[in-house]
N, C-alpha and C positions, 0 to 999 in steps of 0.2 A: 502170470508174471510177465512184465515187459522186459525184454532182454536188450533192446536197443532203444534209447531215449535221446532225442535231440530237443534242446530247449533254446529258442532264440538264436539258432546257429546262423551266422553270417560270415561270408567270405568275400573279400574285396581283392581285386587284382589291379595293377597299373601296367598298361601296355604302351609301347612306343607309338603305335599307329592309332589306337582307339582310345587312349587315355584311361580314365578310371572306369572299372566295370565292377558292379556288384553281382558276382557270379551266383551266389547263394544269399537270398534275402530273407532273413528271419524265419528259418525253417523250424517248425515245431511238429514232431511226430513221435509215435511210439510203435515199435514192432513187437508183437506178442511172441511168447515162447512157442516154438514149433510151427510158426507161421512162415509161409512163403510170401514175401512182400516185395513187389517190383517197383523200381523207379523208372518211369517212362516219360519220354519227351524227345524233342528234336535236338540236333547238335547245338551246343551252347546254352542249353536250358538249365544246367547246374547239377544234373544227376550224377555224372562221374566225379565231379568235384566233391559232392556230398559223400559219395562212397569213399573217396580218398581221405576225407577228414575222419570218417568212422574208422578206417584202417590205420590212421595215424601218419599217412604219407603227406598230408597237408595239415598245417595248424589252422586254428580258427582265427577270424578277425574279432568275432564276438560270440558269446553263448557258451554252451556246455554240452558234453556228450557223456552218456552213461552206457556201459556194457555190463549186462547181468548184475545190475545194482551197484556197480563200481564206477565212480567218476574216472574217466580217462583223458578228458580234455575239458578244462575249465579256464577260460581266458582271463576272467577277473582275478583268479588266484595264480595265474601262470603255471597251472598244472598241465603237464603233458606226459603221457605214458607212451613210450616208443612202440612201433608196430609189433616187434617181436615179443613184447610183454602183454599184448592185448588178448592173446589166446584165440585168435581168429583163424579160420581157414579161408584161403583165397584162390580163385581161379580167374585168369585173365583172358582177354580176347586173343592174345598171341601165344597162348598155351604156356609160355615161359618155362619150358622144360630144358634141362641142360644137355646139350648134344654129346658132350664127352663122357656122360654117365649112362650106364645101361638102365633099363626100366627099374630094376630093384634098387639101385643106388639113388635114382631120382626120388623114389617114393620114401626111401629110408632117410634121406637127408635131414628133414626136420627133427627126426628122432635122434639122430646122431648129434645134432646141435644141442639137444636137451641132455645129452650124456647118458642115454638109456643103454642098458647092457645088451649084449649081442643076442641073447636068447629072446628077450622081449622084442627087440627090433625085428627079428626074423618072424616072430609070431604075428606082430601087428601089420607088418608089410604083407605077409601072406593073406591076412584077412582083407586088407584093403584091395589087393590085387584080385582076390576072389570076387568081391562085390562090384568090381569095375570090369570084369571079364578079361583080365590080363594075365591070369594064371597060365604059366608055361612060357611066358615072354620075358621072364626075369632078366635074362642075359642079353636081350636084344637092345640095340641102341635106337633112340627116337628117330634118327634119320632113315631107318629101314621100315618105319611104320607109317600107316595112313594118318591123315589129319584127325580122324575120329579116334584112333588109338592113342595119338599124342594127347588129345584132349582128355582121354580117360586116365592117362598118366597124371595129368594135372589134377584131376578129380581125386585120384587115389592118394596123391601127396597131400591134398587138402584135408581128406577125411582121416588120414592115418593117425593124426594127433587127437582125434575125436573132439573137435571143437564144438562149442555150443552154438556158435554163430558162423555161418558160411557166407562170404561175400563173393558174388559172381559178377564180373564186369564184362558184359557182352561175350560170354564164353562160347557162344555157338555161331557167331557171325562169320567165322572163317570156314564153316562147314557147308557142304552142299545141302540143298533143301530137304532131301529125304533123310539124310543123316541127322540134320538138325532136329527134325521131328522126332526121331527115335531117341535122341539124346535128351530131349525134354522129359520123356517118360522115365529114362534112366535116372535123371537127377531127382525126380519126385520119388522114385523107388529108394534111392539112397537116403533121402530125407526121412522116409518112413522107417528104414532100417536103423539109422543112427540117431534119429530124433533131434537133428539140429535145426536151427532157425536159418532161413535163407533171406538174404537181401540180394535181389537180382536186378542188375542194371541193363536196360536194353532200349533200343529205339523201335524194335519190332513189336507192334501191337498184338499180333496174333500169338507170338511167342509168350508175351507177358500174360495175356488172357488165358492161355492154355494151362499155365502152371501156377498162377497166383491165387492166393486167398484174398489178398487186398492189393491195391495198386495206388501209387501216387503219380498223378500226371502233373508235370511241372513245365513252365514256360518262362523264358527270360528271367530265370533266377527266382521265380515265385512258385509256390505250391498253388496249383489251380483247383485240384480236387483229390481227395483220398476216399476210396470206397471199394466195394467189391467189383470185380469185372462186370457183372451183370448190371449193377446200378450205374456204373460209369458209362456203359453203353446205352442204357435206356433212359438215364436221367442226367445227362451231362449239364454241368452248371453254366457253361458258356459256349460260345461258338467254337473256340479253339479246341476244347475237349471233344465236342461233337465231331469236328473235322478230323481230329487225330485218331479217334477210335472208330474204325469201320468206315464204310463209304458213306458220304453225305452229299446232299444236294440242297442248295440254298436259293432263296428268292428274296431280293430286295423289294420291300413293299412300303406303301404309304397308307396311313389310316385317316380316312376323311368321312365325316358325316355318318359314323357308325359302320362304315364299310372298309374292306381291305382291297387295295388295288396293287397289282404287280407293276413294277416300273416298266414304262413303255406301253401301258394299256390303261387309259383313264375311263374306259367305258364299261368293260366287263369285270365285275367284282369277283373276288375269290370267296367261296363259301366257307368262311372261317369264323369261329367264335373269337372275339377280340379279348385278350386278357386285360384285367383292370389296370395293370402297370404299363400298358403299351404306350409308347410315344408316337409322334406323328410319323417318324421314320424308323422302321424295324427290319430285321432279317428273320425270315421264317425258315426253319431247318427241319429236314426229315431224312429218313433213310430211303434210298431209291427203291428198295423192295417193299416199302410200307406205303407206297402210293398206289391208289386204285386207278386202273386204266380201263375204261369201258367204251362202248360204242354209242351210248345214249347221250343225254344232255343234262345229266344230274351231276353238275360240277362245272369246271372251267372248260369251255368248248375250244378245241384247237385242232391240230393235226400232227401226224408223225413226220418229223423232219428226217430222221435217220433210224434205221433198224439194224441191230447188230446181233447175230446169232452166236451165242457162247455155249460151252459144253453143258452147263447146268441151268442156264436161264437165257432169256432174250432181253436185250437192253435197247431201250428207245430213247432218242433225244427229242424232246417235245418243246416247241416254242411256247413260252408264257410271257406275253408282252414282248419286251426287247431282250428277254433272257431265255436260257435254255435249261430245261429241267431234265435230269437223268432219271429214268424210270426202269426198274427191273421187274420182270414178270416170269412165271413159269412158262414153259413152252406152249402149254395149252391155251394161253392168252396170246393171240396172234393178230398183228396188224401189219399192213403193208406201208411202205414209204409213201407219203402223200395222203394217206387215208385219214378221214376225219375221226377224231376221238375225243374223249372227255377225261380229264384228270381230277382226282379228288385227293387232297392231302389229309391223311388220317392222324389226328392227335399230334400235330407238329410242335416243335419247340420254338419259342420266341426269344430273340436276342437283340441287343442294341445294334444299330447300324455299324458297318465295318469300320474298324479303327485303323486307318492307313499308317498312323504313327507307330502303332504296335507292330505292323508288318515290317516296317523299315528297321525297327530296333531288333526284331527277330532275325532278319537277314544280316544285320551288323554283327550280332553275337556269333553267328555261325562261322564267321571268318577268324575268330579268336583261336 
């Protein structure tokens, strides 16, 4: 069963400095029951606006939203169900815990709003605190707790009503890296225990890939690709998705007379199979750790411009024509700066040449 469905959802804003902006442009997606589905993209891409429309904090300009088979926003019918009636759990980036209430009262608050009796409130709060490792801290105030403990308060308050859908808006971005990593697993454990569906908004690619069943990558208000983390990483549909997920290295190339030449070198061709849809100007994309670096001449012959030793790999900057290719190898593959080498691109992706207009629009949206 699909628990969250968006059909032709669009949201427009008018700003004083930037004029009209289509923040969310005709989104269509379905989130399955029990799934962890992440919205991923840079600032200004539309991910948080979409989450706010699902939550009911923003109305739609066009389209409709269903939650658990029930329409909650239908613009054509002027149907709008307020946030408190949507039955959602929510956790925000800034924790949003009340400093004047102790841990127990913070978690009990949504149950008291529902008018639940005292015995049931005590039982449900105790269970929520147990599953978020807060038992024994009932009388402590948030100001006396760490950031991770405050985030657990927010999680406990969100799960205490046993929602079917949980909305998480950058919930880990204010935590230190080690705590962030442990909280990812805690969120997944909570999902397994309570069987809720998660919509997770983040700009952190590793965070999204670690916890997601599927992800949506969006850019400039448009959905770029929806797929599993593995497919998004290995089969990105365009240059933006390729660059946003994991490290990437790109070469601008020209296709002439059945050969591929890197910009800045009209003599030595790259040993690449040309796809049928290739235009005269293209971009070849690959992962730095997927490039073969050897000492022979089976590939593009060049040299090492810079060598950087890192904890788990060695990184090389290799001139290819007028461009620089980043290559990452295990430590056992070792070259010195200035040493002759040969690079071979293994199964690269091909994309249209760089769109400068898109880059300018992306930068403009990040100022909203």
